N, C-alpha and C positions, 0 to 999 in steps of 0.2 A: 446617393443614396439618402434616405429620407433620416432625420436627426432621430425621429423616435425608435427608428430600427438598429442605427449603428451604436448610440451608447445608452440603450435603455435597462441594460444589465448593471453597467456602472452605476447610473443613477438609482437604482433601486436599491443596490446592495448598500451604497453609501448612506442611503436613508436609515438604515437597519444595523449599520457599523457605528453608530457614534458612544452606546454606550459602550464599557469595559466591563466584560463579567467578573465576577470574584474569582481569586485564583484558588483552585481546588488540589492541593497537594499532600502527601503522605508524609508520613513521617520515617520514613523508612529512608536506610542509606541508598545514594544515586549510585547511578550504572554509567559507564564509559560512553563517549558519544563515537559515530562515523568522522571520517576524515570529512574537511570540505570538497563538495563535488569539485569548484573549480581547481582542484590541483588534478583532476581527471584521472583520479584513481579512487578504488573504492578500498574499504578495509577486507580483511581476508574472508568475512563472513558475510560479503553481501553481493549476493548474485540471484542467477534467474534460476527457478526451481525447473526439474528436467524430467520428463517421465522415462527416459528412455537409460537410465541407471542400471546398475547391475542386479540382477533377482535376488530377492530376498528368501530365494528358496534354502538353502543351506549354510550354516555356518561352521567353520573348522575352529571353533571355539566352542569351550564347555559350557555348559549350562553355568549360571551364576550361581556361586556356592557362598557368596558372602552372606553372613546372615542378617538378614535386616531387622532393625532393632524394632521392638514392638510400638506401635505408634498408631495413632487414630488417621483417616483417611484424611482429614483436615488440616490446616496448617499446623505443623510441629512448631514448639517452642523453640527460639533461635538460640542457635551454640553462643556463648561469650565470647569465645574466642576469634567469632568472623570478622575480619578486617574489609573494609570498603576501601578500595585503592584508588576509586576513580569517581570523579561525580559530572554528570551531564552538564553539558553549556547551559548556562539561562539565557534565554532571548530575553534584550532589554527593553521592556515597554517604557522607552523615555517621552519626553514631552516632543520629541519631534517625530516621533512614529507616527504615519500618517494613520486616520481613524479606522480606516478599513483593515488594517493590519493588526491592530490593539488587542482584540480580541484573538484573534489566530496566536498571536506569540503568546499571549496568557494561557490559551488551552494546549499549546505543543508545550510550554514548561509543565503544564500538570499531568499531561501524557507519560512525559519523558521520566516524570519521578513517580508515576502511580506503580504501586504494589498487586499485581495481576493475581500471581498465586506464589505459594513458597513452601516447602516442604522435602522431605527424602525420597530418592529413588535410585536405582542402579543404573549406571550409565556405561556404554559401551560405543568406542570411536571406531564405525564400522570401516568406513572408506574416509582417505586423506584426499588432500586439496589438489591431488591428479588423479581422482577417482579409484586411485588402486587401494586395496586391501591395508589398513593401517597396521602399522608394527607393533602397536597396542593394544590387541584385540582382547581387553582384559575386563571386565565388567567390576567396575568401584563402584561404592556407595557414594551418593554425593547429597550435600544440602545444597538447595537450590531456592534462587529467590527470581522470579521471574517481573522485571521493573522498567516501565515500556514495554520497548520490543529487546531487551537484552537480557540474556538470560546467565546469571551470575553463579557459578557452580564452588562450591568448598567441598575437598577431600572428607570425607567423614570420617575417615582414620584419622587424618591429622588434626581435625578438629579436636577430637576425643585425646589424642596424644598431647595436645597444646593445653589442654585444661582451660580453667577459667583466666589465667593472667598471661596465656600465652596469644598469639596472633596469627591468623590462617589467612593469607592472599589469595583471592578467588581468580578463578580464569572464566574467560566472556564468550559468549557466542550470541552473534547480532543475528536477530530473526526478523527482521523487517523485511526480508526478502526470501524467506525459507518458505520449501515446501515440505508440509507436512504428513504423515498417514497412518491411523491408527490399524494395528495387525491384530486380529483377533487370535491369532495361534500360529507361531514360529514356528516350524521343524528346527531341530537342534541337531548339530552333525556330533554325535559322541555316540559312544560303544552301545549306551543303554536304552538309545534313543530318546522319545518324549519330545514333547511340544513346550514353547514358552508363552504363557498366557500375558494379557496385558501389556503389549509393547507398543510405543509410538516410534514411528520414524520420522528423523527431522533431515532433511536435505538442505543445506545451507548455501550461499551464496559463492562460496570458491569451493564447491564437490564435495566438501567434508559432509559425511552423513554418519548421524548418532542413533543408537536405539537406546533407548530409554522403558525401563522394566520398572511397573510399578505392583504393590501390593495387592490392588484390589482393581476391580474394573471402575468403582465408583472415583479412586485417585486417578486414573488414566481417564476419564471423561474430565474430572474438572481442571488437570493440567492441558489436556486438548483444546477445551474450552476457552480456557484465560490464552493461552498462545493463539487461539484465531481471534478473540476479540481483541487483543493486543494490535496481531496484525490489522485487522478491520480497521480501528480506530486511527492507527498509523497513517494510512491510506486514505479514508475521508479526510482526513486532517490535513493531507500533501494539498488533497483536491480542493478544500476550503481556502488553503495559503494561495493556491493559484488562481481561484476566483476572486480573491479579497486582491492579489497583485493587479490584474486587469482592472476591477472596479477603482483601485486606489492610485494607480500608477498610468495606466493606459489613457486615463484622459488627458493627461500630461502630453503626449506623443503628437506632435503636427499631423502625421499621417493616419491615424489610428482608424479614422473612416477608411481609407483606402485598404488598410490590412484585416479591416473587420469585412470587406466587402465578400460575397459569396465567391469561392472558388468555382472557374468555371474551365481552367485552363491546367496543364501540370505544373507544379512548381519543383523546380530542381535547383541543387546546391550541395557543396560538401558538408560532410556531417563527421563525427566522429562516434562512432556505436560500439555498443558490446552486447553482443547475443550469444546465447551458451554460456552453460556453466563454467566459471574459471576461466574463459576467454580474455584474451587480452582488449583494449581498445585498438580500432583500426578506423583508417580513415577511408569513409565511402561516400559516393556519388549518390545522394538521394533523389527518386523522384517520386512525389506525390502525384498520385492520377487519381481526379474525382471522378465521381460518377459520370457514365455517358451523359450527356446534356438533354439527348432524346428521350432517355429511359428517365431521367430526373423531372422534366415536364410532363412526361406520362404518369409519373405516378402522383402529380401534382394535381392533375386533372381527375384522376380517381378519387384522390384524396376530398379533392371538393365535392363530388357527386355523392358521397358517402353521406350518411346522417351525423349530426354532432356529436352522437354517443357512440358511433360504429366506426370509428377510423383506424381500424386495426390493419392496417395495410403494410407489404415490406415497403422497405426504403431502400433504395437503388444505393451500391456502394462501389467505391473503389479500392486500390489498394498501394502499396508503399513498398517500392523497391530499393533493394541497396545493391550498386556496384562498385567493381573496384578500379573502374575509368569512367571518365567523364564522355567520353567516344561511346556514346550507346545507340546500338543498331538493332536491328529487329533480331539479328543473330547472337547478340550479346545477352550471355546466360548473368542472371543477376545473383549476388554472392547469398542473398534472403529475400525474403518476400512476405508482407504481412498481408493478410488476405482479410482480416476481420480484427477490430479492437473494440474492447469496451471500455477501456479508460486510460488516458493520458493527461498527464499532468507533471507541471514543475514538482522539483525537489527542492526544499528550502535549504541555501547553502551553508546552515548554521552560523552564521554571522549576517549581520545588518548591511556593512560596508560593503559584501559580495553579491546582495541581490540584483546590483544593477548590472552587473557583468556576467552572473550566472545563466547559463542555457541549459542547466542539466534538464533532461525530461525522461520520464519513464511512461512506457507504453506496455499497456498489457491485452493480449489478443493471441490470435492464431499464428503461429510463425513457422514459417518455411524454410528451412535452411535446402539450400541446393548442391548437396553433397551427392556422393554417390555410394548408396541409395540418398535420394530425396528423404527429409522426415519433416513431419508434420505435428508440432506439438502446440499445445496451448502453453504459453511464458509469459515471459515480458522481455522488453529489450530498453538498454539505457541510450539516449541520442543527446549529442550534443550539439546542435549547428553551429557551424564556424560564424565567429564575425566578422562583419565587413570593416571596413576603415570609417571613422567617425560614426559609426552605429553601435550604440549600446549593447551588450548582452540581452537586457529585457526586451527590447524590441528586435533581436534576430529569433528570440526564442518565441516572440508572439506571431512574428512572420510565419512561423514554422508550424505553430500550434493550430493556427485558424484552419489552416488548408487540411489539416489532420482533423479537426474538429466535422470539417463539413465532407470531408472524404467518408466518414464511417457514422455520420450523422450523431454526435455524441453532444452530450448537454445541451441540448436544443438545436445547435446548429444542424443545416445549413441557415435557420431563418435566425432567431435572436437566442443569446444563451440565455438560460433561466437562472433567473435569481430567486426564485421560490424556495424557502428554506424546507418545505412540506413536500416538496417535489423530488421524487427519488431521482429522476434524470439529470438532476442539478448538480452543479458545483460545489453549491453552498448547501446540499442536502443535511438537514438536521445539525445545522449551525444554532446553537441557542444563543441568546441574546444575555439574559442573567442569571446563568446556571453554568454548575462543570459541565465539562464536555463527557457525551456519552449518556443513553438511555438503556442500554443493554447492559445485564450482568450475566454472571457466570452459569446461573441457573439458565437463563435465558439460551443462551449458546449451548449447554448442556441438552434443552428440550431439541434444537434441532440436530445435534449428533447421533441423537435416538429417533431419530425421523426415519420412516422407512424410506430407503433408497439414497439416502445421504450416503453412504459409505463409496459409491459411483459419482457424486458430485464434481465437476470440475470445478476451478476456483472462481469461473465465471457464475457458477450457478449459486456458490456459498456467497459471493459478494452479492447477489441478487435478492437470497433469501435472507441474508442478515439485513440488507436494508429495508428489504419487505417487512420484518420483524421489528425494526426500528422506527417504522412508519407508523405501525400498529399500537408501539409504547406510546409515539408522540400524540396519536390523536386518543389514546384512551382517555375515557371522561376521567376528571379530575385529576390527572397526573399534574402533579406538583414538583418543583425542583428544590432543591436540597434546602432554600432558606424557606419554602412551604409559603411562598409569598405572590407566588407566580404562577398561573397556569397555561397550558400550550392553549386551551380554548380561548383563554384573553387575548392569547398574542397574533390569534388567526389574523385578524382585520389588518395587521399592522405588517404581518409575513407573508403573506398569502397572496400572490397577484398573477395570475398566467397571463396577462395581458399587460405588458411594463408600456410605460411612457418616460419621456425625458423631459425633463423639468426646463424652464425656458433658458435658465442661465448656467445650464449643463454644458460645458464642452471641455 
């Protein structure tokens, strides 16, 4: 395989990763972090969103009667009795950190400390971790902060009782893998009837579901936008981490060219998988089937015949099946099938020493669970390929990721990985060089929320629209970074390359 194709992504991103960007953090209290993926378990609120949850039609709960204090829709003043119990871990950007990972670590630090939204609302714990109605289905007023993807909640009554000299410890909800839904009108099952307006439903990773009630549509929109923005930036940073890892450490693997060869045949191996809300990890035989070779070649010929500005042809895709046995025949029924995926990336293991051994990957797309009856929903699964003797976890992860990329035509594959930070299809999309991470703000996402038809958007559509809007912000004439001394247009020559080449000394 030609060198210009094998390591082009690594070489291109290495060239742009030399300068470590300035860290941008807020002075807000910090939030806790999830457990390391290598422990093969996730925190109580890290899970896949599901669309088959119980209906939000009626509630055996009275309408919220707690009087909400008179406050503006914007951020309310912080109570003096707030106590920040935990702090997020800081990724150490030491001298031995490879250049490709230095900016990513800085941006991950910034994101985990970034205050997206804060203020008061009413909260009801609707479903517990088993998906059953919670025993504490009472509306409570809370003061909350969304820092990174962690929502910290302080009971408002306890804050008032503590006064200026007391301290109130918060509770935490991890929203990194949550599913959210705005509810215009929620019928209440009370004797006098009536509907509840301005409600946000949050389904977390451990099957918990919370209802948040706001005092105005404006407040509901701001909080929804803040949560969506935090989740979006978290996901795109994990993609950037994956790309930087491939560029920085992939070149050190002796068999990297073999790993990056286009997948033409099935890839089969043992993995540990977690699919479905609140489900445990289970050992599965994973079969990654790339598109049929004849269909692939036919699509390539069709693509070549089209004009250079008219190459909008559908790309053939394969699938991924998970079995409970290695002896797979035509009659063997899979546990689950991923028929289409729009994202697949490594998860940072929260500690640099664990990078080489971590194999945790998150996939997002259409997942079919082969139960009776079968269910096909848009969601995600966590996968940990099992490590072979004398093989690092990092290498095993790449052996699994590249066939996945080829199967679903992700991030430029099955050709070359896209290194262009201006290309929405690439792993490194929107990765800045000398500014804080993130081009969108609350108002940008609020505009998307009020776009006609957005109420029915899937998570895939939300990701697409937010990337599209990010691209527009990046290409806005005269857009400057926080320091005011760099413009996107001035960096285009150094970051925008659609035809990547390999330096002769790269290996």
